[in-house]
C-alpha positions as CSV (number, residue, x, y, z in Angstrom):
1,M,117.6,115.4,121.6
2,R,121.1,114.7,120.0
3,K,119.8,111.4,118.4
4,Y,116.9,112.9,117.4
5,L,118.5,115.9,116.2
6,L,121.1,113.1,114.4
7,I,118.5,111.1,112.7
8,I,116.8,114.7,111.0
9,L,119.8,116.2,110.1
10,A,120.4,113.3,108.1
11,V,116.6,112.6,106.3
12,I,117.3,116.1,105.1
13,S,120.8,115.7,103.7
14,V,119.3,112.5,101.9
15,L,116.4,114.5,100.1
16,A,118.6,117.5,99.6
17,C,120.6,115.5,97.9
18,N,117.7,113.5,95.8
19,P,118.3,114.3,92.1
20,R,114.9,115.6,90.8
21,K,114.6,115.0,87.1
22,K,114.2,118.2,84.7
23,K,111.3,118.9,82.7
24,K,112.9,118.8,78.8
25,K,111.8,121.6,76.4
26,T,109.9,120.1,73.8
27,K,108.6,121.4,70.7
28,S,105.1,122.1,70.5
29,G,103.4,119.6,69.3
30,P,101.3,120.4,66.9
31,V,103.6,122.1,64.9
32,N,106.2,119.3,65.6
33,R,103.3,116.9,63.3
34,F,102.4,119.0,61.1
35,M,106.3,119.4,60.3
36,T,106.6,115.8,60.6
37,Y,103.1,114.8,58.0
38,H,104.7,117.4,55.2
39,N,108.2,116.2,55.6
40,T,106.9,113.3,55.3
41,L,104.9,113.9,52.1
42,F,107.3,116.0,50.4
43,N,109.6,113.0,50.7
44,S,106.8,110.7,49.0
45,N,106.5,113.2,46.5
46,E,110.7,113.5,45.6
47,A,111.2,110.0,45.4
48,M,108.4,109.7,43.0
49,V,110.2,112.5,41.1
50,A,112.8,111.5,41.3
51,E,112.1,107.6,39.8
52,L,109.9,110.1,36.5
53,E,113.0,111.8,35.8
54,S,114.8,108.7,36.0
55,R,112.7,106.9,33.2
56,D,112.1,110.2,31.0
57,K,115.8,110.6,31.1
58,S,116.5,106.3,30.3
59,H,113.0,105.7,28.0
60,V,114.2,105.4,23.8
61,D,111.6,105.1,21.5
62,N,111.5,102.0,19.2
63,F,109.8,103.1,15.9
64,F,110.1,100.6,14.6
65,D,106.3,99.4,16.7
66,P,103.0,100.7,15.6
67,Y,103.1,103.5,18.4
68,I,105.2,105.6,20.3
69,S,103.4,106.5,24.1
70,V,103.2,110.1,24.8
71,Y,104.3,109.2,28.6
72,T,107.7,107.9,28.5
73,T,107.2,107.2,32.2
74,E,104.9,104.2,32.2
75,D,104.6,102.1,28.7
76,D,107.0,99.8,28.8
77,L,106.6,98.0,33.0
78,T,107.9,94.1,31.7
79,N,111.4,94.8,32.8
80,L,110.7,96.6,36.1
81,Q,108.7,93.8,37.3
82,N,111.0,91.4,36.5
83,N,113.9,92.9,38.0
84,T,111.0,93.9,40.8
85,S,110.8,90.3,41.6
86,A,114.0,89.3,40.7
87,N,115.5,91.6,43.2
88,A,113.3,92.5,46.1
89,T,112.0,90.5,48.8
90,D,108.5,90.6,50.9
91,S,109.7,93.0,53.5
92,D,111.1,95.6,51.4
93,A,107.8,95.9,49.9
94,P,104.3,97.3,51.0
95,M,101.7,95.3,51.5
96,P,98.6,96.0,49.9
97,M,95.6,98.5,50.6
98,R,91.9,97.2,50.7
99,G,90.3,100.6,52.4
100,G,93.3,102.2,54.1
101,P,97.1,101.2,54.4
102,R,97.4,97.8,55.7
103,G,101.2,96.5,56.9
104,G,102.9,99.1,56.9
105,N,105.1,100.6,59.8
106,E,106.6,103.7,60.5
107,N,110.1,102.9,59.8
108,D,108.8,101.0,56.4
109,G,110.9,102.9,53.1
110,S,112.9,104.7,55.4
111,S,116.6,103.9,53.9
112,G,117.2,104.0,50.8
113,S,120.0,101.6,51.1
114,K,117.4,98.5,52.0
115,K,118.9,95.8,49.2
116,G,115.8,95.5,46.6
117,V,113.5,98.7,47.5
118,S,113.3,100.5,44.5
119,V,112.5,103.8,44.9
120,L,108.7,104.1,43.7
121,Q,108.4,102.1,47.0
122,I,109.9,104.0,48.9
123,S,107.0,107.1,47.6
124,E,104.8,104.0,48.6
125,A,105.7,103.1,52.0
126,K,106.3,107.4,52.6
127,A,102.5,107.8,51.5
128,I,101.6,105.3,53.9
129,K,103.3,106.9,57.1
130,A,101.1,110.2,56.4
131,I,98.4,108.4,56.6
132,T,98.7,106.2,58.6
133,K,100.0,109.1,61.1
134,Y,98.0,111.4,60.2
135,S,94.7,110.1,59.0
136,V,91.5,111.9,60.8
137,L,88.1,109.4,60.2
138,V,85.2,111.0,61.8
139,N,82.0,109.0,61.1
140,G,83.1,107.6,57.5
141,V,84.1,111.0,56.7
142,E,87.9,111.7,56.2
143,K,88.7,115.7,58.2
144,N,92.0,116.2,57.2
145,K,92.4,117.9,53.5
146,K,96.1,116.5,53.2
147,I,95.6,113.3,52.6
148,F,93.9,113.3,49.0
149,D,97.0,113.9,48.5
150,A,98.7,111.2,50.3
151,Y,96.4,108.7,48.5
152,M,97.4,109.8,45.2
153,L,101.0,109.9,45.7
154,L,100.2,106.5,47.0
155,A,97.2,104.9,43.6
156,R,100.5,106.9,40.9
157,A,102.8,104.7,43.0
158,R,101.4,101.6,42.5
159,M,100.6,102.3,39.4
160,Y,103.5,103.3,37.8
161,Q,104.9,99.9,39.2
162,G,101.9,97.9,37.4
163,K,100.6,96.9,40.7
164,Y,97.0,98.1,39.0
165,L,94.4,96.3,41.6
166,E,96.2,98.2,44.7
167,S,96.4,101.6,43.1
168,L,92.6,101.1,43.2
169,D,92.3,99.8,46.0
170,A,93.8,103.8,47.5
171,L,91.3,105.4,45.0
172,S,88.4,104.0,46.4
173,Y,89.7,104.8,50.1
174,V,89.5,108.4,48.5
175,F,85.7,107.7,46.9
176,N,84.3,106.7,50.4
177,T,85.9,108.8,53.0
178,M,86.0,112.0,50.4
179,D,83.5,112.1,48.5
180,K,83.0,115.8,48.1
181,D,86.7,117.0,47.5
182,K,87.0,119.3,44.7
183,R,90.0,117.4,43.2
184,L,88.2,113.8,42.7
185,P,88.5,114.7,39.0
186,L,91.8,114.0,39.3
187,A,91.0,110.6,41.6
188,H,88.6,109.4,38.1
189,I,90.9,110.0,35.9
190,Y,93.7,107.8,37.7
191,K,90.9,105.4,38.2
192,A,90.2,104.4,34.3
193,A,94.2,105.1,33.7
194,N,94.1,101.9,35.6
195,Y,91.0,100.4,34.2
196,T,92.8,101.2,29.9
197,K,96.1,99.0,32.1
198,L,93.9,96.7,33.2
199,K,92.9,95.9,30.0
200,E,89.0,96.8,30.3
201,Y,88.3,99.4,28.0
202,Y,84.8,99.5,28.5
203,R,84.8,100.4,32.4
204,A,87.7,103.0,31.1
205,D,85.4,104.5,28.6
206,E,82.4,105.0,31.2
207,V,84.4,106.7,33.8
208,F,85.7,109.1,31.0
209,K,82.3,109.9,29.8
210,N,81.3,110.5,33.1
211,L,83.6,113.4,33.6
212,E,82.8,114.5,30.4
213,E,79.1,114.3,31.1
214,D,78.1,115.4,34.9
215,P,76.7,118.8,34.7
216,K,78.0,118.9,38.3
217,I,81.7,118.0,37.9
218,K,83.9,120.6,37.2
219,I,87.7,119.4,35.6
220,S,90.6,122.3,35.8
221,K,91.8,122.9,32.5
222,E,95.5,121.2,34.5
223,H,93.1,117.5,34.8
224,L,92.3,117.8,30.8
225,R,95.6,117.2,29.6
226,I,95.6,114.1,31.3
227,L,92.1,112.6,30.6
228,K,92.3,113.7,27.3
229,V,95.6,111.5,26.6
230,Y,94.6,108.7,29.1
231,Q,91.6,108.8,27.4
232,A,92.6,108.9,23.8
233,D,95.2,105.8,24.2
234,N,92.3,103.7,26.1
235,F,90.8,103.9,22.8
236,L,93.8,103.4,20.8
237,K,94.0,100.1,23.1
238,W,90.5,99.6,22.1
239,G,90.8,99.3,18.8
240,K,88.9,102.7,18.4
241,K,91.5,104.2,16.3
242,E,89.5,107.3,14.6
243,L,88.0,108.3,18.5
244,A,91.8,108.5,19.7
245,A,92.8,110.4,16.7
246,E,90.4,112.7,17.8
247,V,90.7,113.2,21.1
248,L,94.6,113.4,20.8
249,E,93.8,116.4,18.2
250,E,91.8,117.9,21.6
251,A,95.2,116.9,24.2
252,F,97.4,118.7,21.5
253,T,95.3,121.7,22.1
254,Y,95.0,121.5,26.2
255,N,99.0,120.9,26.6
256,K,101.4,123.0,26.1
257,N,105.0,121.1,26.9
258,R,105.9,121.5,23.8
259,K,107.9,118.0,24.4
260,T,103.9,116.1,24.9
261,K,103.1,118.5,21.9
262,S,105.4,116.9,19.6
263,R,104.3,113.4,21.3
264,I,101.3,114.2,20.7
265,A,100.9,114.9,17.2
266,Y,103.2,112.2,16.4
267,L,100.9,109.3,18.2
268,R,97.5,111.1,15.8
269,G,99.8,111.2,12.7
270,Q,101.0,107.6,13.2
271,I,97.5,106.2,14.0
272,L,96.2,108.6,10.6
273,A,98.6,106.8,8.5
274,G,97.0,103.3,9.4
275,L,93.6,105.1,8.8
276,N,95.3,106.4,4.6
277,K,94.8,109.6,6.3
278,K,98.0,110.7,4.8
279,E,97.0,114.9,4.5
280,D,96.4,114.8,8.0
281,A,98.4,112.5,9.0
282,R,101.4,114.6,7.1
283,E,99.5,118.3,9.1
284,S,100.0,115.9,12.1
285,F,103.6,114.9,11.6
286,A,104.2,118.8,10.6
287,A,103.1,120.1,14.1
288,A,105.3,116.3,15.2
289,Y,108.2,118.0,13.9
290,K,107.6,122.0,15.1
291,Y,107.6,120.7,18.4
292,A,110.5,118.4,19.0
293,N,112.5,118.7,21.4
294,S,115.0,116.4,20.1
295,Y,117.3,115.7,16.8
296,E,116.2,112.6,16.5
297,F,112.6,113.3,17.0
298,E,113.1,115.9,14.6
299,V,114.2,113.7,11.6
300,K,111.5,110.7,12.3
301,S,109.3,113.4,11.7
302,Q,110.4,114.6,8.6
303,I,110.7,110.8,7.4
304,E,106.6,110.5,8.8
305,I,106.4,113.2,6.4
306,A,108.1,112.3,3.3
307,K,106.0,108.7,3.7
308,T,102.5,110.4,3.8
309,F,103.1,112.1,0.0
310,D,101.9,109.7,-3.0
311,N,104.0,109.7,-6.1
312,K,100.5,109.2,-8.5
313,T,99.0,112.4,-6.6
314,D,100.7,114.5,-5.2
315,N,103.8,117.0,-6.4
């Protein structure tokens, strides 16, 4: 009995000394996923905002060119593309997407210190991360409405890098899986903008026409401000200067930002002066002077006003 009792006590001692794993308290799954998703999108958007602000601050207008650009963030990508191709490695840049994000992983763009990675590449990678982890596709329909924002960030980040075909790929996913979303007009506007940059002016014009003429499509004033600027840009690059001037007049009305209004008016004045409509050009340059937000732009506007006077017919 003593022998058996010792064995039983030994087994009890071993069991008593065996450490038990305690369950770790974790955050609520849905709440954690919600916060992670919004942090990812927030970081993507912040990266884009920082890059566009940097471009705007470093932008210098070349007044010897026939026309200035309304937006100071996307008019000249030559230097950007050269720097990107020279500095960035293949592993740094997110992979192109066909019908959805591919080639990215959740660590893409997580560190801004990675050599050769631009701010917009980080924005692009963050958008891909949000899409990859939180897209809810059911029978070909995207159920997570916030994915629209992620795809718009992705499309814009690519467009601002000069990756126009890849930007169109991102937008095509929105059209195919979120065709009833009320924000679709914005996606169509950037689709047309990409066509313009690809010099497919007719296709861009078809998109703009459909947006304006389809009674089922309701475009907000905020989206109209963007639409009219890109539509005028398409007409101007297409060589339809009279139409560009007409659309810029509408763009001037819709836009409320002083700097944007001034640049719209100045560009319209340049077009009208080139068409020898000096009186109309003078009025437009006067509006550019009125809303100018820099001393240089005030002076340039005054010079252009003076150039519209004819010493034979004007006082």
